FIMAR-661721 format. One line per field, with one value per residue (C-alpha): residue in three letters; x, z, y. Coordinates in nm, 3 decimals, decimal comma, always signed. Each point is the difference from the previous one (the first is absolute). Layout:
N
res = (ALA|...) .
px = (X|...) .
pz = (Z|...) .
py = (Y|...) .
END
This chain:
435
res = (MET|VAL|ASN|LEU|GLU|SER|PHE|LYS|VAL|ILE|ILE|ALA|GLY|GLY|GLY|ILE|ALA|GLY|LEU|THR|LEU|ALA|ASN|ALA|LEU|GLU|LYS|ALA|GLY|VAL|ASP|PHE|LEU|LEU|LEU|GLU|LYS|ARG|GLU|ILE|ALA|PRO|GLN|THR|GLY|ALA|SER|ILE|ILE|ILE|GLN|CYS|HIS|THR|ALA|ARG|VAL|LEU|GLU|GLN|LEU|GLY|ILE|TRP|ASN|GLU|ILE|TRP|ALA|ALA|THR|PHE|SER|LEU|THR|GLY|ARG|LEU|HIS|PHE|ASP|GLU|ARG|GLY|ILE|LEU|PHE|ASP|SER|SER|SER|ILE|PHE|LYS|GLN|VAL|GLU|GLU|ALA|THR|GLY|ARG|SER|ILE|VAL|LEU|ILE|GLU|ARG|ARG|SER|CYS|LEU|ASN|THR|LEU|TYR|ASN|GLY|LEU|LYS|ASP|LYS|SER|ARG|ILE|LEU|VAL|ASN|ILE|GLY|VAL|ALA|SER|PHE|TRP|GLU|ASP|GLU|ARG|GLY|ILE|THR|VAL|ILE|THR|ASP|ARG|GLY|ASP|SER|ILE|ARG|GLY|SER|ILE|LEU|VAL|ALA|ALA|ASP|GLY|VAL|HIS|SER|THR|ILE|ARG|ASP|LEU|LEU|ALA|GLY|ALA|VAL|SER|ARG|THR|ASP|PRO|GLU|ARG|SER|GLN|TYR|LEU|THR|LYS|GLY|PHE|THR|SER|SER|TYR|ARG|ALA|VAL|PHE|GLY|THR|SER|ALA|ASN|GLY|PRO|ARG|ASP|GLY|LEU|THR|ARG|PRO|LEU|LEU|PRO|GLU|GLY|ILE|VAL|HIS|HIS|VAL|TYR|TYR|ARG|ASN|ILE|SER|GLY|ILE|THR|ALA|ALA|GLY|ALA|LYS|GLY|LEU|ILE|PHE|TRP|PHE|LEU|PHE|ILE|LYS|GLU|GLU|LYS|PRO|SER|THR|THR|PRO|ASP|CYS|PRO|GLN|TYR|ALA|GLU|THR|ASP|THR|ARG|ALA|THR|ILE|GLU|LYS|TYR|GLY|ASN|LEU|PHE|ALA|CYS|SER|GLY|TYR|THR|PHE|SER|ASP|LEU|TRP|GLU|ALA|ARG|SER|HIS|ALA|GLY|MET|VAL|SER|MET|GLU|GLU|GLY|VAL|VAL|GLN|GLY|PRO|TRP|ASN|ASN|GLY|GLY|ARG|VAL|VAL|LEU|VAL|GLY|ASP|SER|ILE|CYS|LYS|THR|THR|ILE|ASN|SER|GLY|PHE|GLY|GLY|ASN|LEU|ALA|ILE|GLU|GLY|VAL|CYS|ASN|LEU|VAL|ASN|GLY|LEU|VAL|SER|LEU|LEU|ARG|ARG|ASN|GLN|ALA|PRO|THR|THR|GLN|ASP|ILE|VAL|ALA|THR|PHE|ASN|ARG|TYR|GLU|GLN|VAL|GLN|ARG|PRO|ARG|ALA|ASP|ILE|SER|VAL|LYS|ILE|SER|HIS|SER|THR|THR|ARG|TYR|GLU|SER|MET|ASP|SER|LEU|TRP|LEU|ARG|PHE|LEU|ARG|TRP|LEU|SER|PRO|TRP|ILE|PRO|LEU|SER|TYR|GLN|VAL|LYS|SER|PHE|LEU|SER|TYR|MET|ASN|PRO|ALA|PRO|ILE|LEU|GLU|PHE|LEU|SER|ASP|SER|GLY|SER|ILE|ARG|PRO) .
px = (+3,989|+0,312|+0,051|-0,029|+0,037|+0,341|-0,171|-0,194|-0,269|-0,075|-0,357|-0,101|-0,377|-0,263|-0,291|-0,153|+0,320|+0,237|-0,195|-0,069|+0,371|+0,078|-0,238|+0,144|+0,359|-0,083|-0,160|+0,310|+0,237|+0,165|+0,102|-0,159|-0,063|-0,293|+0,009|-0,333|+0,013|-0,346|-0,195|-0,110|-0,354|-0,081|-0,354|+0,071|-0,156|-0,333|-0,004|+0,183|-0,160|+0,166|-0,031|+0,011|+0,367|+0,098|-0,214|+0,207|+0,323|-0,154|-0,096|+0,366|+0,099|-0,253|-0,203|-0,297|-0,226|+0,025|-0,090|-0,287|-0,143|-0,043|-0,146|-0,231|-0,008|-0,079|-0,264|-0,123|+0,009|-0,276|+0,053|-0,206|-0,010|+0,003|-0,376|+0,033|-0,150|+0,141|+0,127|+0,209|+0,050|+0,217|+0,106|+0,359|+0,163|-0,208|+0,087|+0,372|-0,017|-0,165|+0,270|+0,295|-0,128|+0,106|-0,193|+0,052|-0,032|+0,021|+0,174|+0,089|+0,362|+0,085|-0,141|+0,199|+0,321|-0,068|-0,059|+0,329|+0,178|-0,165|+0,110|+0,366|+0,148|+0,295|-0,133|+0,333|+0,102|-0,254|+0,118|-0,257|+0,037|+0,336|+0,067|+0,295|+0,209|+0,281|+0,199|+0,334|+0,108|+0,307|+0,068|-0,081|-0,328|-0,190|-0,011|-0,320|+0,002|-0,334|-0,162|+0,106|+0,363|+0,032|+0,202|-0,146|+0,195|-0,165|+0,045|-0,262|-0,250|-0,355|-0,200|-0,360|-0,071|-0,280|-0,070|+0,182|+0,305|+0,295|+0,230|-0,106|+0,070|+0,345|+0,074|-0,117|+0,223|+0,299|-0,017|-0,134|+0,333|+0,132|-0,333|-0,265|-0,239|+0,004|-0,050|-0,308|-0,145|+0,033|-0,126|-0,283|-0,112|-0,370|-0,279|-0,336|-0,314|-0,257|-0,046|-0,187|-0,207|+0,004|-0,187|-0,088|-0,348|-0,208|-0,234|-0,291|-0,292|+0,072|-0,194|-0,257|+0,095|-0,178|+0,177|+0,359|+0,141|+0,090|-0,054|+0,316|+0,214|-0,140|+0,215|-0,185|+0,144|-0,137|+0,091|-0,001|+0,180|+0,358|-0,117|-0,063|-0,047|+0,033|-0,174|+0,011|-0,075|+0,323|+0,113|-0,256|-0,190|+0,184|-0,044|+0,275|-0,069|+0,185|-0,086|+0,229|+0,026|+0,194|+0,241|-0,004|+0,353|+0,237|+0,302|+0,326|+0,186|+0,134|-0,246|-0,328|-0,244|-0,024|-0,334|-0,099|-0,326|-0,140|+0,052|-0,182|-0,293|-0,021|-0,008|-0,281|-0,193|+0,031|-0,066|-0,161|-0,352|+0,089|-0,155|+0,252|-0,195|-0,355|-0,184|+0,301|+0,223|+0,368|-0,103|-0,182|+0,314|+0,207|-0,229|+0,025|+0,380|+0,242|+0,293|+0,039|+0,250|+0,098|+0,310|+0,139|-0,020|+0,352|+0,056|+0,294|+0,297|+0,350|+0,218|+0,360|+0,136|-0,177|+0,336|+0,306|+0,243|+0,095|-0,175|-0,315|-0,326|-0,349|-0,325|-0,373|-0,136|+0,353|+0,027|-0,358|-0,320|-0,346|-0,320|-0,246|-0,291|+0,119|+0,131|+0,335|+0,242|+0,045|-0,019|+0,266|+0,228|-0,032|+0,074|+0,320|+0,101|-0,054|+0,220|+0,273|+0,008|-0,015|+0,315|+0,178|-0,075|+0,116|+0,322|+0,070|-0,056|+0,276|+0,230|-0,048|+0,251|-0,088|+0,202|-0,148|+0,004|-0,207|-0,247|-0,040|-0,068|-0,275|-0,148|-0,001|-0,181|-0,260|-0,064|-0,010|-0,291|-0,177|+0,008|-0,250|-0,245|+0,052|-0,050|-0,324|-0,138|+0,060|-0,148|-0,318|-0,041|+0,058|-0,270|-0,244|+0,025|-0,078|-0,272|-0,184|+0,022|-0,117|+0,303|-0,071|-0,279|+0,140|-0,002|-0,355|-0,099|+0,190|-0,187|-0,327|+0,125|+0,133|-0,325|+0,020|+0,354|-0,041|+0,078|+0,202|+0,234|+0,039|+0,082|+0,248|+0,174|+0,019|+0,148|+0,249|+0,130|+0,029|+0,129|+0,358|+0,050|+0,287|-0,008|+0,283|+0,178|+0,199|-0,322|-0,266|-0,365|+0,000|+0,278|+0,268|+0,347|+0,063|+0,338) .
pz = (-10,512|+0,118|+0,379|+0,120|+0,372|+0,023|-0,050|+0,310|+0,014|+0,332|+0,004|+0,246|+0,058|+0,003|-0,164|-0,342|-0,187|+0,233|+0,018|-0,374|-0,058|+0,235|-0,189|-0,336|+0,112|+0,147|-0,330|-0,186|+0,231|+0,130|+0,366|+0,220|+0,358|+0,091|+0,308|+0,134|+0,298|+0,117|-0,036|-0,339|-0,092|+0,287|+0,026|-0,174|-0,319|-0,137|-0,340|-0,327|-0,342|-0,224|-0,366|-0,289|-0,087|+0,365|+0,022|-0,286|+0,198|+0,306|-0,221|-0,104|+0,367|+0,075|+0,257|-0,200|+0,082|+0,374|-0,055|-0,230|+0,261|+0,242|-0,248|-0,299|-0,314|+0,013|-0,265|+0,006|+0,140|+0,132|+0,029|+0,236|+0,039|+0,329|+0,037|-0,025|-0,350|-0,244|-0,305|-0,175|-0,001|-0,210|-0,043|-0,075|+0,217|-0,160|-0,348|+0,085|+0,137|-0,323|-0,206|+0,200|+0,133|+0,350|+0,293|+0,190|+0,373|+0,337|+0,287|+0,353|-0,003|+0,294|-0,182|-0,311|+0,202|+0,172|-0,338|-0,134|+0,312|-0,016|-0,362|+0,104|+0,035|+0,216|+0,274|+0,184|-0,240|+0,162|+0,321|+0,195|+0,259|-0,154|-0,181|-0,180|+0,200|-0,251|-0,281|-0,176|-0,334|-0,201|-0,344|+0,114|+0,179|+0,273|+0,378|+0,185|+0,371|+0,163|+0,282|+0,224|-0,091|-0,218|-0,322|-0,318|-0,321|-0,342|-0,361|-0,020|+0,230|-0,127|+0,189|+0,003|+0,332|-0,102|-0,015|+0,330|-0,128|+0,237|-0,288|-0,196|+0,308|+0,036|-0,365|+0,051|+0,304|-0,185|-0,274|+0,207|-0,003|-0,345|-0,190|+0,202|-0,295|-0,030|+0,376|-0,025|-0,278|+0,222|+0,316|-0,138|-0,293|+0,089|+0,076|+0,167|-0,068|+0,122|+0,291|-0,010|+0,263|-0,093|+0,148|-0,026|+0,114|+0,016|-0,297|+0,183|+0,233|+0,334|+0,259|-0,184|-0,341|-0,146|-0,336|-0,125|-0,034|-0,367|-0,288|-0,097|-0,281|-0,024|+0,078|+0,130|-0,056|+0,169|-0,099|+0,226|-0,011|+0,118|+0,132|-0,166|+0,095|-0,130|+0,140|-0,139|+0,102|-0,106|+0,200|+0,116|+0,302|+0,003|-0,136|-0,045|+0,023|-0,030|+0,083|-0,171|+0,135|-0,142|+0,250|+0,074|-0,141|-0,162|+0,179|-0,112|+0,129|+0,260|+0,154|-0,123|+0,290|+0,190|+0,162|+0,327|+0,068|+0,162|-0,328|-0,190|+0,242|-0,024|-0,380|+0,009|+0,244|-0,243|-0,329|+0,101|-0,082|-0,370|-0,234|-0,080|-0,190|-0,055|+0,325|+0,225|+0,126|+0,086|+0,366|-0,076|-0,160|+0,294|+0,250|-0,196|-0,024|+0,092|-0,071|-0,098|-0,001|-0,167|-0,202|-0,213|-0,372|-0,119|-0,374|-0,233|-0,172|+0,144|-0,244|-0,078|-0,022|+0,194|+0,095|+0,177|-0,285|+0,183|+0,136|+0,146|-0,192|+0,091|-0,097|+0,072|+0,225|+0,092|-0,337|-0,121|+0,194|-0,152|+0,164|+0,081|-0,231|-0,314|+0,182|-0,181|+0,294|+0,071|-0,368|-0,084|+0,270|-0,155|-0,344|+0,137|+0,149|-0,339|-0,180|+0,264|+0,022|-0,378|-0,025|+0,284|-0,133|-0,348|+0,149|+0,214|-0,287|-0,183|+0,300|+0,342|+0,159|-0,149|+0,081|+0,166|-0,342|-0,145|+0,288|-0,032|-0,373|+0,083|+0,262|-0,252|-0,260|+0,261|+0,072|-0,369|-0,062|+0,334|+0,032|-0,285|+0,168|+0,331|-0,155|-0,178|+0,301|+0,232|-0,257|-0,044|+0,376|+0,068|-0,249|+0,121|+0,362|-0,095|-0,246|+0,261|+0,252|-0,265|+0,069|-0,272|-0,216|-0,299|+0,193|+0,118|-0,363|-0,098|+0,263|-0,148|-0,345|+0,105|-0,051|-0,371|-0,044|-0,189|+0,203|-0,293|+0,031|+0,376|-0,053|-0,275|+0,229|+0,283|-0,230|-0,148|+0,352|+0,090|-0,326|+0,017|+0,355|+0,036|+0,108|+0,125|-0,326|+0,134|+0,094|-0,226|+0,079|+0,169|+0,232|-0,149|-0,066|-0,356|-0,141) .
py = (-1,951|+0,185|-0,013|+0,358|-0,071|+0,171|+0,337|+0,112|+0,269|+0,167|+0,135|+0,271|-0,016|-0,271|+0,180|-0,067|+0,092|-0,184|-0,326|+0,000|+0,050|-0,290|-0,229|+0,103|-0,053|-0,339|-0,102|+0,120|-0,188|+0,318|+0,002|+0,268|+0,107|+0,223|+0,223|+0,130|+0,236|-0,110|-0,322|-0,129|+0,110|+0,238|+0,129|+0,329|+0,128|-0,110|-0,163|-0,036|-0,022|-0,257|+0,087|-0,245|+0,045|-0,048|-0,313|-0,142|+0,057|-0,164|-0,294|-0,028|-0,005|-0,272|+0,193|+0,129|-0,294|+0,071|+0,365|-0,090|-0,240|+0,292|+0,248|+0,039|+0,211|+0,367|+0,057|+0,359|+0,351|+0,227|+0,376|+0,217|+0,377|+0,191|-0,052|-0,377|-0,008|-0,254|+0,187|-0,265|-0,375|-0,225|-0,360|+0,101|-0,267|-0,274|+0,127|+0,012|-0,355|-0,118|+0,172|-0,136|-0,330|+0,103|+0,145|+0,323|-0,071|+0,172|-0,175|+0,097|+0,122|-0,223|-0,302|+0,084|+0,025|-0,332|-0,162|+0,133|-0,123|-0,343|-0,030|-0,013|-0,347|+0,106|+0,230|-0,006|+0,277|+0,235|+0,169|+0,202|+0,277|+0,086|+0,327|+0,156|+0,248|+0,063|-0,157|+0,024|-0,139|-0,091|-0,141|-0,354|+0,065|+0,181|-0,038|+0,087|+0,080|-0,077|+0,193|-0,289|+0,053|-0,309|+0,007|-0,155|-0,037|+0,005|+0,105|+0,278|+0,172|+0,064|+0,264|-0,125|+0,170|+0,232|+0,369|+0,058|-0,187|-0,030|-0,088|+0,309|+0,213|-0,158|+0,079|+0,359|+0,039|-0,141|+0,268|+0,290|+0,189|-0,088|+0,011|+0,188|+0,014|-0,379|-0,028|+0,224|-0,216|-0,306|+0,166|+0,212|-0,213|-0,016|+0,246|-0,053|+0,203|-0,254|-0,238|-0,328|-0,175|-0,368|-0,290|-0,365|-0,097|-0,315|-0,027|-0,156|+0,064|+0,167|+0,196|+0,207|-0,139|-0,301|-0,027|+0,008|+0,347|-0,045|-0,242|-0,184|+0,134|+0,354|+0,305|+0,307|+0,348|+0,313|+0,357|+0,305|+0,335|-0,074|-0,338|-0,335|-0,362|-0,354|-0,308|-0,353|-0,356|-0,164|-0,300|-0,252|+0,131|+0,333|+0,349|+0,256|+0,371|+0,329|+0,360|+0,253|+0,356|+0,290|+0,157|+0,371|+0,024|-0,250|-0,142|-0,159|-0,304|-0,052|+0,247|-0,150|-0,044|-0,326|-0,067|-0,166|-0,183|+0,313|+0,187|-0,273|+0,007|+0,378|-0,021|-0,256|+0,217|+0,291|-0,180|-0,330|+0,119|+0,013|-0,258|-0,276|-0,265|-0,118|+0,059|+0,056|+0,280|-0,002|-0,018|-0,325|-0,141|+0,123|-0,172|-0,327|+0,018|-0,272|+0,229|+0,367|+0,283|+0,326|+0,088|+0,278|-0,075|+0,070|+0,018|+0,051|-0,160|+0,042|+0,194|-0,079|-0,356|-0,276|-0,149|+0,134|-0,061|-0,318|-0,307|+0,157|+0,044|+0,124|-0,171|+0,033|+0,276|+0,106|+0,176|+0,038|+0,065|+0,034|+0,113|-0,277|+0,088|-0,178|-0,307|+0,005|-0,009|-0,371|-0,088|+0,255|-0,141|-0,347|+0,146|+0,150|-0,334|-0,166|+0,251|-0,020|-0,381|-0,041|+0,209|-0,179|-0,349|+0,101|+0,142|-0,306|-0,240|+0,184|+0,044|-0,159|+0,240|+0,340|+0,308|+0,307|+0,167|-0,287|+0,025|+0,377|-0,038|-0,253|+0,234|+0,284|-0,211|-0,097|+0,367|+0,085|-0,236|+0,047|+0,378|+0,066|-0,241|+0,178|+0,343|-0,089|-0,185|+0,294|+0,239|-0,206|-0,053|+0,370|+0,097|-0,265|+0,111|+0,357|-0,099|-0,203|+0,286|+0,249|+0,215|+0,258|+0,137|-0,191|-0,330|+0,061|+0,049|-0,315|-0,199|+0,125|-0,105|-0,343|-0,202|+0,085|-0,134|-0,332|-0,311|-0,133|+0,300|-0,054|-0,368|+0,083|+0,252|-0,253|-0,265|+0,247|+0,061|-0,368|-0,147|+0,142|-0,133|-0,248|-0,363|-0,221|-0,072|-0,296|-0,184|-0,144|+0,066|-0,343|+0,115|-0,226|+0,137|+0,110|-0,103) .
END
């Protein structure tokens, strides 16, 4: 294989996108340095659903077995109305697994991040508690100035630093005078109409409870007017739950609400009596929690180019954010990494010292193939969130109709979404380098 070490990627952000990118670059033999402004795998967020096409990528990276050891297959879904009456059930996850030969699993986000980190052979390339303060670039590369004042030289900078991206804000500031419309796209790219209380709870007996909260592998959905919920036993010994609430009015980044623990407690006090899953309320799940919080559910796709016409490119939640209900977010971030790295590896195999023009062309091709996936994922997630909260008369009718939609059609739709997803083209399914 061609030695690609002379080309260096600086990654901003150590979340799902950033750590997946680090693993992919290491597999490809491309030099990188990842900067994470906090610790790796902080106790934030609840869970991530890993779909079949994403499991295949994690197999290529050699980390799927560790994830599988901590989880089990999701097999079915149960749907309950506002009175707690079961109105629909399906074995859709089991059917999809049979069709693809791969499981759909739920895993604690922190555990997933730790697994991605542990998969790296050279952890000296991961620097924690260091963020990006600024950068400047020339024809030969890019220089990043950290928030500690250090200078780091690389070939490109990849912004994998999430929905509140520092790099995206720096790009917006850089063009605010010359291209105010572009600056607005970068600054106000997401809206939020819902908030989500999320939690991780022990799935076992506790005071007053003599049986596990939930059977393994079954996802429970509950539907209320402007409110919905999801609860599932995903990882071994844990359940993950969400309570979604429509806001009184939508907001736009960077002004979407940020919630303190007191806000979360107040929300549980107001809505905790609602039925969440068989025999339990959201208050029961809250009392059994090991971790919980509340966030705005931003959604949208950043318009305009996802690069700065130079050596900086955006990936993951920094350019696309989906609502939680469909579970697309982390999977979509990994898809974006695949498309970006596939282009970079192809470029570097042709030219180990590409010009800025070559790099921009590669960034543009990455966006060209990833943007349609981002658009459809946001659209589906947007509709699902509103369907589950019965946000209109039509959606309430559709919920009534849903038990009569053939399972075969649902499975076909699920597969049609997953099948076009990319993999790492330079790796075989065994993880070996393709010539």
